[in-house]
C-alpha positions in Angstrom: 96.0 97.5 46.8 98.8 97.3 49.4 98.9 97.0 53.1 97.9 100.4 54.7 99.0 102.2 57.9 101.7 99.7 58.7 105.0 101.1 60.0 107.5 101.8 57.3 110.5 99.5 57.4 108.8 96.7 59.3 107.6 93.5 57.8 104.3 91.6 58.2 105.5 88.7 60.4 104.4 85.1 59.9 103.2 83.5 63.2 101.4 80.4 61.8 100.4 79.1 58.4 98.9 75.6 58.5 96.3 73.6 56.5 93.3 72.2 58.4 93.0 68.7 56.9 90.8 67.2 59.6 87.4 66.1 58.4 87.8 67.7 54.9 87.1 64.5 53.0 85.0 62.7 55.7 86.4 60.4 58.3 87.1 56.6 58.0 85.0 54.9 60.7 86.5 51.8 62.3 84.7 49.6 65.0 86.5 48.4 68.2 87.5 45.2 66.4 89.4 47.1 63.7 86.8 46.5 60.9 86.2 49.5 58.6 82.6 50.5 58.8 82.9 53.2 56.2 85.8 54.7 54.3 86.3 58.5 54.3 86.7 60.4 51.1 90.4 61.0 50.6 90.1 62.7 47.2 91.0 66.0 48.7 94.5 64.8 49.6 97.1 64.1 46.8 97.6 60.5 48.2 93.9 59.9 47.8 92.4 59.8 44.2 95.3 61.9 43.0 93.8 65.4 42.6 94.0 67.7 45.6 91.0 69.9 46.3 91.3 73.3 48.1 91.1 73.0 51.8 91.1 75.6 54.5 94.3 76.9 56.1 94.7 78.8 59.3 96.9 81.9 59.1 98.2 84.2 61.8 100.2 87.3 60.9 101.5 90.3 63.0 102.0 93.9 61.8 103.2 97.1 63.5 100.7 99.8 63.1 102.0 103.3 62.3 99.1 105.4 63.4 97.4 103.5 66.3 94.0 105.1 66.1 93.6 105.2 62.4 92.2 102.5 60.0 94.7 99.8 58.9 94.5 97.3 56.0 96.1 93.9 55.6 96.0 93.1 51.9 96.4 89.3 51.7 96.8 89.4 48.0 100.0 91.5 48.4 102.9 89.3 47.5 105.2 91.0 50.0 103.2 89.3 52.8 104.3 85.9 54.1 100.9 84.5 53.2 99.2 85.2 49.9 95.4 84.5 49.8 93.1 84.0 47.0 90.0 83.7 49.2 89.6 85.0 52.7 87.0 82.6 54.4 86.8 84.1 57.9 88.4 86.6 60.1 88.7 84.9 63.6 90.4 87.7 65.4 92.2 91.1 65.3 94.2 91.4 68.5 96.2 94.4 69.6 98.9 92.7 71.6 100.5 95.9 72.8 97.7 98.1 73.9 94.6 96.2 75.2 92.5 99.3 74.9 93.1 99.2 71.2 91.0 96.1 70.8 87.5 97.5 71.0 86.8 97.3 67.3 83.2 97.9 66.3 81.4 96.0 63.6 81.3 99.3 61.6 85.0 99.5 61.9 85.7 96.1 60.3 85.2 95.8 56.6 86.6 92.7 55.0 86.9 91.8 51.3 87.8 88.5 49.6 91.5 89.2 50.1 91.6 92.1 52.6 91.1 92.7 56.3 90.4 96.3 57.3 89.9 97.6 60.8 89.5 100.9 62.6 90.7 100.7 66.2 89.3 103.0 69.0 91.1 106.1 70.1 92.9 104.0 72.7 95.1 102.6 69.9 98.7 103.8 70.1 101.2 104.4 67.5 103.6 101.4 66.9 101.1 99.0 68.4 101.5 95.4 67.2 98.3 93.8 65.9 97.8 90.1 65.3 95.5 88.9 62.6 94.0 85.4 62.8 92.0 84.1 59.8 90.9 81.1 57.7 91.7 81.2 54.0 92.0 79.3 50.8 
């Protein structure tokens, strides 16, 4: 599948793409005297045991919507996007940054698949609105 209902000639823009390393392998605990109480597991990191394990990343993308009150689809497996995803873990937000009234998405209007975010905005959505997608992925 490809992105749907995005304005022709515009790109999906990258706002942020960063791995979330904190706490992935457990923390190393040190007492106030600098003595290690327990070592964290660093096997998730290439400098640890040598084999990196998948970790979560935070992605934020923006797209211009062609028809503001019709459903739109962000296909994260589409290689034309700045982030290509194999597993969508969570959708943290879909924010219309142009028309605030276009943000009242209902649960029925949000249907997500392992590599796809689909939303149907309310009638208040306007043509050429810019929508920001925030999500966790692997």
